[in-house]
N, C-alpha and C positions, 0 to 999 in steps of 0.2 A: 299485603299492602299496609295492614294495620301495624305490623312490625316495622316496616319502613318509615311510616309516619311518626311512630313513637321514637324511633332512632333519630329522625330528622328534627324532632322537637328538642331532643337532648343536645343536638349539635348547636342549635341556636341559643339554648339556655346557657351553655358554657362556651360562648362564642370566642373568648380570648384564647382558651386552650385549643379550640378548633383552628383558629387563625395561626397560632404558633406551629401546630402540627402541619397545617396546610402549606405554610411557607417553606418548611423543610422538604415536603413532598414535591412542591412546585419546583424548587431549585434542583432537586435530584433528577426529576423528569426532564427539566430543561437542559441541564448539563449532559445527561445521558444521551438525549436526542441530538444535541449539538455535537458532542464528542463522537457519537456514532457516525455521523456524516463526515466529520473532520477526518477521523482515522480511516474510514472507508475511502475517502478521496485521496488521502496521502498514500495509502497502499496501492490504489489503482494507478495513481500517477507515477509512482515508483516503478510499477510493473510496465507501464506504458513507456517510461523513459528507457528501461532496459530493452524492451521489445523494439522500439523505433530506433533508438540510438546505437544499440549494440548487437543483440542476438537474434532479433526476429522472434517469432513464436517457437520455431524449431531451427536448430543449427546443425549443419552437416560438416564434419571436419575429417581430416585424415586420422587413421588409427594411431599414427605416430605423434599426434598433437599432445603436448604435455599439459597444457592448461585445462583446468576443469571448472574454473570460476574466473570471471572477468576481474575480480579483485587481484588476481595474480599478475595482472598487467598494470597495476598501479605503479610498478617500477618496470620501466621498459627493458626488454631483452634484446641483446644485440645479435644473437645467433639466428640464422635463418629459420623461419617457422616451417613446420611440416605442411605439405600442400597436397591438393587433389590434382592429379594430372588430367590430361585431356581424355584419356581412355576411361578413367573412373567417372569423369563428368558425363561422358556419353551414356554409360550404364545408369547413372543416377537420373539423367534426363529421361531415359526410357521408362524408368520406374515411376517418375513423377507425371509423365504425360497423361495417363488415364485420369488423373485427378482434375485435369482441365483448369478452369477458372476458379475452382474452389481453393487453390493454393497459388500464391504469387511467389515466383522464384527469382532471386537476385544474387549474383556472385559478389564476393568481397575478398579483398586482400588486407590482412591485418598483421602488423609487425612493429618493432620498435625502431626509433630513429632519434638522432640528435639534431635539435633545431638551434640555429646560430643566428643571432642578430648582431648589429654593430656593437652592442653593449654587453649582451649576456648570451649564455647557451644553456639549454634545458632539454633533457630527454623527455620523450612523450610517446604514447601509442598513436600510430597512424592507421587510419582505416580508409582504404580505397574502395569506392563503391560506384555503382551505376548512378550517375548524377541525374539520370532521367527518372529514377525512383525518388519520390518526395517523402517517404516515410521518416527518414532520418531527421527531417526538418521539424517534425512534431515533438522531438525530444528536448528542444531547447528554445530559448527566446533570443532573437537577434538583437544584439546590443549596438553593433556598428557594421556598416557595409552591407553586403548582400550574401546570398547563398551561392553555391557553386553553379557555374554556367555549363550546361551540357555541351556547348560548342567550344569550350576552352579547356586547356590542360595546364599543368604546372600552377594550379591555383589551390589554395588551402583555406579552410575555415577552422579557426582555433577557438578554444575556450577562453573566457575572460581571465581565468587564473593564469593560463599560459601566456596570454598577452601581457599581463602585468609582470610576469617573471622575465619575459624577453624585452619588456619596455617598448612595445611596438603598437601601432594602430592600424586600422584597416587601410590597405593601399601600400603597406610597407613590403619591401623585398627582403627575404631572409634566405639563408642557406640551410640545406638539409644534408646531414652526414649519415650514411647508412652502410649496411654490409649486405652483399648479395648472398644468395643461397650457397654459392660456391666459395664464400669466404673473402671475396674481394671488396675493398672499400669503394664507395661511390658517393659523390656529392653532387648536389643539384640546387639550382636557384629556383625559388618559388615565390609567389605573391600572395600575401594575406589579403583575401578579398572580403572576409567577414569575421566578426568576433561575436561569440555566442555565450550564453549562460545556460547550463543544464538546469532543467526545472527541478530535478531532485538530486542528481548525482554530484552536484557541486559541493554538497555536504561532505563528501569523502575526498575532496581535493582531487577528484578523478579527472585527469587531463587527457583529452583526445583531440587529434587533428584529423579532419576529414578532407579527402581529396578525391580526384577521379581515379578509377581503377587502373588506368594506363600509367599514370604517374606513380602510383604505389607499386605497380609491377616493375617499373623501371628502377625504382629504388632498391628492390630486393632481387632483381635479376630474373624475373619471370617473363620469358619471351615466347613461351609456347602454350599460352592460355592456361597456365597454372593459376589456381586460386587457393586461399587458405580456408575459406568458408563458403558454403552455399546456404543462404538465408531463406527461410520459408515463412510466409505470412499466411495464416489461415483466416477464414472469414470471421470467426468468433473465437476469442482466446479461451473461452470455456471448453472448446472442443480440441484444445491443443493435445491433451493426453490421449484422446481417442485417435487422432490423426497420427500421433507419434507411435502408438502401438501398431496401427495398420502399416505404417511405413517400415517399421522394424521387420515385420513379416515379409513385406514385399521385397525389401532389399536382400533379405536372406535367400529368397527364391531366385533372385537375379544373380546370386553368387557373391554379393558384398556382405561380409560378415560384420554385424554390428557388435563392436567390442564394448566391454565394460569401461566405466570412466577411467580406471587405472589398471589396465591389463598387465598381466605378467609377461605375456608374449605378444608382440605386435604382428598382426596378420597383414601380409602384403596387400591383399585386396580388402582389407578391413576399413571401416569408417566408424567415426564416433557420431552418435546421434544424441543431441542434448536439447532440452527445452529451456525457456527463459527462466524457469524457477530454479534450475540447477546452475546455470551459468551466472545467474544473478543472486545466488544464495547468500553471499556475504552481505550484499546491500539490503536484501529483503529481511535478513535476520536482524540487522541493525535497526531498520525501521520498525520491525515487530517489537523489538525491545523498547523503543521509544513510545510506541502505542501502549504497551503494557504499563509503562509508568503513568501515562494519562489515566488508564483505567484503574490503576491502584488508587489514585486520588478519588475516583468515583466510588470505589468500594469503601474507602475510608469515610466518605460522606454518608454512605449507606449505613455503616456501623454507628456513626454518630446519631443518625436519624432513628435507628433501631433502639438505641438507648433512650432517646427522647420519647419515643412511642411507648416503650415499656414503662417509663416513669409516669407518663400522662395517663395511661390506662390504670396504673396502680393508684394514682391520685383520684381518678374518677371513681374507682371502687371504694375508696375511703369516704369521698363526698356523698356517695349514694348508698352508704351503709344501711340506713333505715329503709331506703327505697327497695334495695335488693331483698332485704328481709321481708318486707311487705309483699313483694312479688312472689317470693317463695311460699309465704303463708297463705296466699289466696290460690295457690295451686300451680304456680309456674315451676317447671322443672329447672334443674341446673342448666340443661342444654338450652332451654327457651330463654332463660335470663342471659346466657352467653351470647345468644343470637342477637340480642338487642345491642350489646357492646360491640360485637363484631360488625354488625350492620352499620352502626354509627361510624366506626373506623373506616370501613370500606367506602361509605358515602364520601367521607372527607378525602380518602385516597383517590377515588374515581374522579371527583370534581377537580381537585388541585393537580392530580396527575395528568388528566386530559388537558387542563389549561397549560401546564408546563410543556407538554408534547406539542400542542398547537403553536405556542410561542416559539419553541425550538424549531419546529418544521417551517414556520414563517421565516425565521432567520436563515435557515438552510436554503430555502427557496430564493430569498433575496441574494445570498452570497453565490448561488448557482447562476445568477444573472449578472450581478454587478461585480462579483468576485470579492474575496476578503483580502484587503491589503495587508502586507506584512507589517506587524506591529513594531518590530525592531529590525535593524539591518541583519542581525545574526540569524533571524528566521528566514531570510532570503534563501539560505542554503537548503532549507527544508521544504519551503512552499513556494519559492520564487517571489517575485514582486507582488503578485496577486494570485490567489487560489480560487478557482472556480469549483464550487462544491458539486459533488455528485451525491445523489440521495438514494438510499436503499430503504424503501418504504416498509420492507419486512421488519426492519429494526423497531418500528413504531409498536408493533404487536409485542415484540420481545421486551421493550421497555415497560410497557403496560403490565405484562406478565410478571416481570421482575418486581415492579412496585407492589402489586398485590401479594406476591409471594413473600417478600421481606416484611411487609406490613402484617400479614397473618402470623409469620414466625415471631415477630416482636411483640404482638399483642395477645397471643393465645394464652401463654402461661399466666400473666397477671389477670386476664379476664377470667380464666378458669378458677384461680384462687379467690377472686372477688365473688364469683357466683357459687362457690362452694360453701358459702355462709349458711348455717342452719337457722331457720326462722326463730327458734327458741332463744338463740343468742341475742337477737334484736329485741325480743319481747322482754328480756331480763333488764334492758336498759330503759324501758319505758316507765 
């Protein structure tokens, strides 16, 4: 306690140095706390966009399917996609039955098509789904019109980017040109009932059209309950890998070989089993790169603050030259004198660091309720019109640990040198 009070007295005696040091520590803790929640939210929302809009938590496909990442569909393919036939689906259904309500199962048909309006034509990926399942709606924001009606067919919901390319609005009738699995061309008239903006995937100009599974099947010539994907939603995405591992074993026991992402030989009864992390690998890798840039700026601020702390501690040693000599002369060891310096630094770090964390957490809580509006139109593609923060409270302890760690590293050497002074050197100057 005496050591703490002595250090606290020194803090107030050199208040201006304390304030400068505190401001840097406050800014670092504030930005680290804020950016921690921001990056955590961006990553989670990207994962949710992939899960809800594209792959589910786990995706089952035919072993003949060539795509291993949804980025491969950024340019639509015309040839018929590999599919799961009715017999394979029956076996898959038997394997999934024991899982009960812990897994939600929904079939999908996914392939490329050409969309034609009165003014333009644009290729896009089309996804036919069970319109009774609402998961896909969580992947985007409705801009115009409505979502798909389970009681209607030949309706589509398109992305805002595709609507701009085709120069159409909700309610417009357009044509769709496709190719069946047998190689025959087919065209169909559909109605645009809704225009949406992806919460995250708009960043990649990723264009997708959603329709009911019957209409998508008609466009690719699936008339015998064929599907390209069976999508699984688990109760918690953190259990995805565990469920995936269990399914791989169960499918093998049922005679369905789970092939590697890029097999040398396609097994007739084989299936591909993928998670959202592999199918959305390109998208997640890009977001990770962006987050790393943000953290690089934080690290740069840490480096600047470290240099400042080193200089401040060095100046403190010069100012207290005689004081240190006196302490050493009356019996204080080098270690005890260093404790005074380090306690002083840690007091400043603890106070201003906690203050920055509290302010940062308060901002995060506010944005988790009100949402953070996009500062510029370009950011709409990354965070949407408004970003509701998600908070990982474990990052608070991590931030505090980092603050004390870099403070100790920056102040130890100058404090050690200052306290290495021999008492006789001070007495010579008296």
